[in-house]
N, C-alpha and C positions, 0 to 999 in steps of 0.2 A: 439200752433201755434206761439205765440209770442217768446218763447224761441228758437224755430227752426229758426225763422226769424232773431233774434239777432245773432244766431250762424252763419247763412249764411252771414250776413253782416260782422261779425268779420273775417270769413274765407277768404272773398274776398277783404279785405282791402289791398291795394297796390299790387293787383294781376291783371293779364291780361290773355287773352286766352292762351298765351304761358305758363303761370304758370300751367294751367290745363293739357296741353299736356305733361309737364315735370313731373307732380306730380299726379299720379293716386289716391293716398290716398286723396289728396285735392279734386280732381274731384269727387270721390265717396262720400266724406263727404258732399259736396254741393248738389249733386244729392239727397242724403238721406234727407237733410233739405227740399229740394223742394218737395219731396214725402210727408213728414210729413205735411208741410204747405198746399199742395194741397188737401190731403186727409181730413184734418180738415176743410178746406174751403168748400169742397163738401158736408160736413155734416151740414153746417150751414143752418138755415131756410132762405127762401127768405126775410122774415121780418128782420132778423138780418143783412143780406147782405145789405138791403136797408138803414139800419141805418148808414152804413159806405160807402157811394157812392164813396168816394175818393180812395177806394181800388179796384183794377181791378180783382174782384173775378173770372170772367170767364177766364181771361188770366192765372191766377194762377192755376186754375183747369185744364185748357187745357195743360199747361206746364207739370204739374204732369203726366197727361195722356200720353203725348208724350214721357216722360222719362221712364216710367215704362213698357210700352207695348213692347213685344218682337220684333215687326217690327220697332221699333224706330231706326233711324240711327244717333241719336244725343247724345247718352249716352257715353261720354268720348271718342268719336272718334276723332282721330287726324285729323285736317283739315276738319271737318264735314262741308259740304256745304248746308245741308238741312236747317239749321237755326243756328244762333249763340245764343244758349240757355244761355250761360254765360252772355252776354250783357242783354238779357231779364231778367235773374234772378237778376242781379244787379239793373235793373230799377224798378222791382216791389218789391224787398225785402225791400228797403228803405221805400216804402209807407206803408208796413205792420207794420214796426217797429215804424214809426212816429205815 
């Protein structure tokens, strides 16, 4: 989880939403990192999650779920209005790495 978090932070440095629209490989790389982080987070015990209350576990798990399910409209869609998952990813990836 930590390695995927660091990768996501590294991939998003000096990037914005336009970067994702222009670079599908970047977009898919970040989505994969979020999938890994979210899956690992969902397997942590409640006790373990409680030890690190500064990490938004539920948000991380929910984001992973929104990105991997077939009815998601957020996965690398240009101009996605459902939610700006890129901004959300940047917001929580830093908290996991710290």
